C-alpha positions as CSV (number, residue, x, y, z in Angstrom):
1,M,117.5,107.4,76.4
2,L,117.8,103.8,75.2
3,L,114.0,103.6,74.8
4,R,112.8,106.8,73.4
5,A,109.0,106.3,73.1
6,V,106.2,103.8,73.2
7,S,102.9,103.9,71.4
8,L,99.9,101.5,70.7
9,R,98.8,101.1,67.1
10,P,95.2,102.1,67.1
11,E,94.0,99.0,65.3
12,A,95.1,97.0,68.4
13,L,92.5,98.7,70.5
14,R,89.6,96.5,71.4
15,A,86.9,96.4,74.1
16,A,88.9,94.0,76.5
17,H,91.4,94.5,79.4
18,P,94.1,95.8,79.2
19,F,93.1,98.0,76.3
20,T,90.2,99.5,78.3
21,V,92.6,101.1,80.8
22,P,92.7,104.8,80.1
23,A,96.5,105.0,80.3
24,V,96.8,102.3,77.8
25,R,94.2,103.8,75.3
26,A,96.1,107.1,75.5
27,L,99.0,105.5,73.9
28,A,96.9,105.1,70.7
29,E,96.4,108.7,70.7
30,R,99.9,110.1,71.4
31,P,103.2,108.3,72.0
32,L,104.5,108.4,75.4
33,E,108.0,109.9,75.1
34,F,110.8,109.2,77.8
35,A,112.9,112.3,78.6
36,A,114.9,111.1,81.7
37,P,117.1,108.2,82.6
38,V,114.7,107.2,85.2
39,T,111.0,107.6,84.9
40,F,108.5,106.8,87.7
41,L,104.9,105.5,86.8
42,V,102.7,106.7,89.7
43,G,98.8,106.6,90.3
44,E,96.2,104.8,92.5
45,N,95.8,101.0,92.4
46,G,94.2,100.0,89.1
47,S,95.6,103.0,87.2
48,G,97.5,100.7,84.8
49,K,101.0,101.1,86.2
50,S,102.0,97.4,86.3
51,T,99.9,96.9,83.1
52,L,101.9,99.2,81.1
53,L,105.3,98.1,82.5
54,E,104.6,94.4,81.8
55,G,103.4,95.4,78.4
56,I,106.9,97.1,77.7
57,A,108.8,94.3,79.3
58,C,107.2,91.8,76.9
59,A,107.4,93.9,73.9
60,A,111.1,94.6,74.7
61,G,111.9,90.9,75.3
62,S,113.2,91.7,78.8
63,I,114.8,89.1,81.0
64,A,112.5,88.4,84.0
65,V,114.1,88.1,87.5
66,G,112.1,85.9,89.6
67,G,109.2,85.1,87.6
68,A,108.6,82.6,84.7
69,D,109.8,83.4,81.3
70,L,107.8,86.3,80.1
71,K,106.5,84.2,76.9
72,R,105.2,81.5,79.3
73,D,104.2,83.3,82.6
74,P,100.5,82.8,83.0
75,S,100.1,86.1,85.0
76,L,101.3,88.1,81.9
77,T,98.7,86.9,79.3
78,G,97.1,90.4,79.1
79,A,100.6,91.9,78.9
80,R,101.5,89.9,75.9
81,D,98.4,90.9,74.3
82,L,99.2,94.5,74.9
83,A,102.9,94.0,73.7
84,A,101.7,92.7,70.4
85,G,100.0,96.0,69.8
86,L,102.7,98.3,71.2
87,R,105.4,100.0,69.1
88,L,108.8,100.7,70.8
89,T,111.0,103.5,69.5
90,W,114.6,103.0,70.4
91,T,117.6,105.4,70.3
92,R,119.7,102.2,70.6
93,R,118.0,98.9,70.9
94,T,119.5,96.8,73.8
95,R,119.0,93.3,75.2
96,Q,120.8,94.4,78.3
97,G,118.6,94.9,81.5
98,F,115.9,93.0,83.2
99,F,112.3,93.1,84.4
100,L,111.7,92.6,88.2
101,R,108.4,92.5,90.1
102,A,108.8,92.6,93.8
103,E,106.0,90.0,94.2
104,D,108.1,87.3,92.3
105,F,111.2,87.8,94.5
106,F,110.1,85.4,97.3
107,G,109.6,82.5,94.8
108,F,112.9,83.3,93.1
109,A,114.8,83.1,96.5
110,K,113.2,79.7,97.2
111,R,114.1,78.4,93.8
112,M,117.7,79.4,94.5
113,D,117.7,77.7,97.8
114,A,116.3,74.6,96.2
115,A,119.2,74.5,93.6
116,R,121.7,75.0,96.5
117,D,120.2,72.1,98.5
118,D,120.2,69.9,95.4
119,L,124.0,70.6,94.9
120,E,124.8,70.1,98.4
121,R,122.9,66.7,98.4
122,E,124.9,65.6,95.3
123,R,128.2,66.9,96.7
124,R,127.6,64.7,99.8
125,A,126.7,61.8,97.9
126,L,130.1,62.0,96.2
127,L,131.9,62.6,99.5
128,E,130.3,59.3,100.9
129,D,131.0,57.1,97.8
130,A,133.5,54.7,98.9
131,S,133.9,53.4,95.4
132,L,135.6,56.7,94.3
133,S,139.4,57.1,94.5
134,E,140.5,60.5,96.1
135,R,141.6,61.7,92.8
136,A,138.4,60.7,91.2
137,R,136.3,62.3,94.0
138,G,138.5,65.6,93.7
139,F,137.6,65.9,90.1
140,A,134.0,65.1,90.5
141,L,133.5,67.7,93.3
142,Q,135.1,70.4,91.4
143,P,131.9,71.5,89.4
144,Y,129.8,71.5,92.6
145,A,132.3,73.8,94.3
146,R,132.1,76.3,91.5
147,E,128.3,76.2,91.2
148,L,127.9,76.6,95.0
149,G,130.5,79.4,95.1
150,A,128.9,81.1,92.3
151,L,125.3,80.9,94.1
152,R,127.1,82.1,97.3
153,E,128.8,85.0,95.6
154,R,125.6,86.2,93.6
155,Y,122.8,85.5,96.2
156,G,124.3,85.2,99.5
157,E,123.9,82.3,102.0
158,G,120.2,81.8,101.3
159,A,116.8,83.3,102.0
160,D,116.8,82.3,105.6
161,A,120.2,83.9,106.3
162,R,118.8,87.5,105.8
163,S,115.7,89.5,105.8
164,H,113.4,89.6,102.8
165,G,114.5,93.2,102.3
166,E,118.2,92.8,102.7
167,A,118.1,89.8,100.1
168,F,116.0,91.8,97.8
169,L,118.2,94.7,97.8
170,Q,121.4,92.5,97.2
171,L,119.8,90.6,94.3
172,F,118.9,94.1,92.9
173,Q,122.4,95.5,93.3
174,Q,123.9,92.4,91.8
175,R,121.6,92.5,88.7
176,L,121.9,96.3,88.3
177,E,125.7,96.0,88.2
178,G,125.4,93.6,85.3
179,A,122.8,95.7,83.4
180,A,124.9,98.8,82.8
181,R,123.6,100.8,79.8
182,G,120.6,98.4,79.6
183,L,116.9,99.0,80.2
184,V,115.7,98.1,83.6
185,L,111.9,97.7,84.5
186,L,110.8,97.6,88.0
187,D,107.3,97.2,89.5
188,E,106.9,98.4,93.1
189,P,110.5,97.6,94.2
190,E,109.9,99.4,97.4
191,A,107.4,96.7,98.6
192,P,109.9,94.7,100.8
193,L,112.1,97.5,101.8
194,S,112.2,99.8,105.0
195,P,112.4,103.6,104.4
196,A,116.2,103.2,105.0
197,R,116.5,100.5,102.5
198,Q,114.6,102.6,100.0
199,L,117.1,105.3,100.3
200,A,119.8,102.6,99.6
201,L,117.8,101.7,96.5
202,L,117.5,105.2,95.5
203,A,121.3,105.7,95.6
204,L,121.7,102.5,93.4
205,L,119.2,104.1,90.7
206,I,121.4,107.3,90.8
207,D,124.5,105.5,90.2
208,A,122.9,103.1,87.5
209,A,121.5,106.4,85.6
210,A,125.0,107.9,85.8
211,A,126.5,104.8,84.2
212,G,124.0,105.0,81.3
213,T,121.2,102.7,82.5
214,Q,117.5,103.6,81.8
215,A,115.1,102.7,84.5
216,I,111.2,102.8,84.3
217,V,109.8,102.2,87.8
218,A,106.2,101.7,88.9
219,T,106.0,102.8,92.4
220,H,104.0,104.3,95.3
221,A,107.0,105.4,97.2
222,P,107.6,109.2,97.7
223,I,111.2,108.3,98.7
224,L,111.9,106.8,95.3
225,M,110.1,109.5,93.4
226,A,112.4,112.1,94.8
227,L,115.2,110.9,92.7
228,P,116.9,114.1,91.3
229,G,116.3,114.7,87.5
230,A,113.7,111.8,87.3
231,E,110.5,112.2,85.4
232,I,107.0,111.3,87.0
233,L,104.2,110.2,85.0
234,H,100.9,110.1,86.5
235,L,98.5,107.3,85.3
236,G,94.8,108.0,85.9
237,P,91.3,108.4,84.3
238,E,92.7,111.2,82.2
239,G,95.3,109.0,80.7
240,I,98.9,109.9,81.4
241,R,100.2,113.3,82.4
242,R,103.6,114.6,83.7
243,V,103.7,115.8,87.3
244,Q,106.2,117.3,89.7
245,W,107.1,115.4,92.9
246,V,105.1,117.8,95.2
247,E,101.9,117.3,93.1
248,T,101.7,113.6,93.6
249,G,98.9,112.4,95.7
250,H,101.5,109.8,97.4
251,V,103.5,113.0,98.7
252,A,100.4,115.1,99.6
253,V,98.7,112.3,101.7
254,T,102.0,111.3,103.3
255,R,102.9,114.6,104.2
256,Q,99.4,115.4,105.5
257,F,99.4,112.2,107.6
258,L,103.0,113.0,109.2
259,N,102.0,116.6,110.0
260,D,98.8,115.5,111.9
261,P,98.3,111.8,112.3
262,E,95.7,112.3,115.0
263,A,93.4,114.0,112.4
264,F,93.6,111.1,110.0
265,L,93.0,108.6,112.9
266,R,90.0,110.5,114.1
267,R,88.4,110.3,110.6
268,L,89.2,106.4,110.5
269,R,87.4,105.9,113.7
270,A,84.5,108.2,112.9
């Protein structure tokens, strides 16, 4: 493991969010130790999965993909407060890796499209500038060709050229390839993905773990949780506990629904 454990200094506790979340308070009593290359944080909405992940990201100084810089993002004020009280124990300190929230991806894609549009607009202005010689125009256009080519190679042809899920998966794959032996923190990455795309993401995580990358993933997706050898941590009123895949409520509810959807629908209509 790169990140071996995370704990909360007892003196950091106070009667305010996020310190009132049971899973957060539990860190002041006992460090949370990571025992597998991939760890899943699971639990109901409001159990503290995203809160804990964001706190770790801020404490580790992770690179945010999609959102604003972690030190300035207004949505991470509570996470920065939590990070100030966290103690991270490293086997090997790393700056490699990234922090990605599915909710940030759409804004990121739009910003990339805006950057591409600006470059194209400036390139066209150079092409139409009659005062430039062909030689001068050629030199002036070179940086634009490089920048546009780099954007195309990294992010494809733009947000409108592919589905949200396809673009998200491509971004994740590109970032993951550049984060070998780093710490990757993902918050509900399954959100824009179909079941088939979730399987593709699962394969990427397996390959990344084999290459030495450590991943901590907050998720509701039984498909992702099934990753072989992964550790699953359930966050709830009791704090944090290790569970098996078959013990998670997500798997139980999904299995029961698929076995007898009519029974669930009858209850919903009652």
